[in-house]
GUFIVO-683174 format. One record per residue (C-alpha): residue number from 0; x, y, z; residue in three letters. Coordinates in steps of 0.5 Angstrom, whole numbers, plus 500, padded with zeros to 3 digits. Layout:
REM GUFIVO-683174
+-----+-----+-----+-----+------+
| seq |   u |   v |   w | type |
+-----+-----+-----+-----+------+
| NUM |   X |   Y |   Z |  Ala |
...
+-----+-----+-----+-----+------+
//
This chain:
REM GUFIVO-683174
+-----+-----+-----+-----+------+
| seq |   u |   v |   w | type |
+-----+-----+-----+-----+------+
|   0 | 470 | 947 | 792 |  Unk |
|   1 | 470 | 942 | 798 |  Unk |
|   2 | 471 | 948 | 803 |  Unk |
|   3 | 464 | 950 | 800 |  Unk |
|   4 | 460 | 944 | 799 |  Unk |
|   5 | 462 | 939 | 804 |  Unk |
|   6 | 459 | 932 | 804 |  Unk |
|   7 | 453 | 931 | 807 |  Unk |
|   8 | 449 | 926 | 809 |  Unk |
|   9 | 443 | 927 | 804 |  Unk |
|  10 | 442 | 923 | 798 |  Unk |
|  11 | 445 | 926 | 792 |  Unk |
|  12 | 445 | 925 | 784 |  Unk |
|  13 | 451 | 921 | 785 |  Unk |
|  14 | 449 | 917 | 791 |  Unk |
|  15 | 456 | 919 | 795 |  Unk |
|  16 | 454 | 925 | 799 |  Unk |
|  17 | 458 | 930 | 795 |  Unk |
|  18 | 453 | 935 | 792 |  Unk |
|  19 | 458 | 937 | 786 |  Unk |
|  20 | 462 | 934 | 781 |  Unk |
|  21 | 467 | 936 | 775 |  Unk |
|  22 | 465 | 933 | 769 |  Unk |
|  23 | 469 | 932 | 763 |  Unk |
|  24 | 467 | 932 | 756 |  Unk |
|  25 | 471 | 929 | 750 |  Unk |
|  26 | 468 | 933 | 744 |  Unk |
|  27 | 468 | 927 | 739 |  Unk |
|  28 | 476 | 927 | 740 |  Unk |
|  29 | 477 | 934 | 738 |  Unk |
|  30 | 477 | 938 | 744 |  Unk |
|  31 | 476 | 938 | 752 |  Unk |
|  32 | 471 | 942 | 756 |  Unk |
|  33 | 470 | 941 | 764 |  Unk |
|  34 | 464 | 943 | 767 |  Unk |
|  35 | 462 | 944 | 775 |  Unk |
|  36 | 455 | 941 | 776 |  Unk |
|  37 | 451 | 941 | 782 |  Unk |
|  38 | 446 | 936 | 784 |  Unk |
|  39 | 440 | 940 | 787 |  Unk |
|  40 | 436 | 934 | 789 |  Unk |
|  41 | 437 | 934 | 797 |  Unk |
|  42 | 441 | 940 | 797 |  Unk |
|  43 | 441 | 943 | 804 |  Unk |
|  44 | 439 | 951 | 804 |  Unk |
|  45 | 446 | 953 | 806 |  Unk |
|  46 | 448 | 950 | 800 |  Unk |
|  47 | 443 | 953 | 796 |  Unk |
|  48 | 445 | 960 | 798 |  Unk |
|  49 | 452 | 959 | 796 |  Unk |
|  50 | 450 | 957 | 789 |  Unk |
|  51 | 446 | 963 | 789 |  Unk |
|  52 | 452 | 967 | 791 |  Unk |
|  53 | 456 | 964 | 785 |  Unk |
|  54 | 451 | 965 | 780 |  Unk |
|  55 | 450 | 972 | 782 |  Unk |
|  56 | 458 | 973 | 782 |  Unk |
|  57 | 459 | 969 | 775 |  Unk |
|  58 | 453 | 973 | 772 |  Unk |
|  59 | 450 | 967 | 770 |  Unk |
|  60 | 442 | 965 | 771 |  Unk |
|  61 | 440 | 958 | 773 |  Unk |
|  62 | 437 | 955 | 767 |  Unk |
|  63 | 434 | 949 | 771 |  Unk |
|  64 | 433 | 952 | 778 |  Unk |
|  65 | 430 | 947 | 782 |  Unk |
|  66 | 432 | 941 | 777 |  Unk |
|  67 | 436 | 935 | 778 |  Unk |
|  68 | 443 | 938 | 776 |  Unk |
|  69 | 445 | 945 | 775 |  Unk |
|  70 | 452 | 947 | 771 |  Unk |
|  71 | 455 | 953 | 775 |  Unk |
|  72 | 461 | 953 | 771 |  Unk |
|  73 | 464 | 951 | 764 |  Unk |
|  74 | 471 | 951 | 762 |  Unk |
|  75 | 473 | 954 | 755 |  Unk |
|  76 | 473 | 949 | 749 |  Unk |
|  77 | 481 | 947 | 749 |  Unk |
|  78 | 482 | 943 | 742 |  Unk |
|  79 | 487 | 938 | 742 |  Unk |
|  80 | 490 | 940 | 735 |  Unk |
|  81 | 491 | 937 | 728 |  Unk |
|  82 | 494 | 931 | 731 |  Unk |
|  83 | 491 | 928 | 737 |  Unk |
|  84 | 496 | 925 | 742 |  Unk |
|  85 | 497 | 924 | 749 |  Unk |
|  86 | 501 | 930 | 749 |  Unk |
|  87 | 496 | 934 | 746 |  Unk |
|  88 | 490 | 931 | 750 |  Unk |
|  89 | 494 | 933 | 757 |  Unk |
|  90 | 496 | 940 | 754 |  Unk |
|  91 | 488 | 941 | 753 |  Unk |
|  92 | 486 | 938 | 760 |  Unk |
|  93 | 492 | 942 | 763 |  Unk |
|  94 | 489 | 948 | 760 |  Unk |
|  95 | 482 | 946 | 763 |  Unk |
|  96 | 485 | 945 | 770 |  Unk |
|  97 | 488 | 952 | 770 |  Unk |
|  98 | 481 | 955 | 768 |  Unk |
|  99 | 478 | 951 | 774 |  Unk |
| 100 | 483 | 953 | 779 |  Unk |
| 101 | 482 | 961 | 777 |  Unk |
| 102 | 475 | 960 | 778 |  Unk |
| 103 | 475 | 956 | 785 |  Unk |
| 104 | 480 | 961 | 787 |  Unk |
| 105 | 475 | 967 | 785 |  Unk |
| 106 | 469 | 963 | 788 |  Unk |
| 107 | 473 | 962 | 795 |  Unk |
| 108 | 476 | 969 | 796 |  Unk |
| 109 | 469 | 972 | 795 |  Unk |
| 110 | 463 | 967 | 797 |  Unk |
| 111 | 466 | 966 | 804 |  Unk |
| 112 | 466 | 973 | 805 |  Unk |
+-----+-----+-----+-----+------+
//
């Protein structure tokens, strides 16, 4: 994603010049979900075009277009299992990361062409 959304000199919701972050959700200690979120405030026009192409590619409509934040991608819910342990959490997070890797490869191979 760093290839598509390079850090800009503009202010973002995270105040570090990055327009995207992956946010992890721990669903009450039962499962993991990771979302790709775009900070739309101060988003350069060229990045808005990339966001539009990603939304079109994923058949997703912008729920908060022109809002502060926009979720572009969310992994499936990956349960920790009946017993929460370091291994079960690691396994759930690894499954999330595999989905993210597939998503990023799809985006990078299509959006840039």
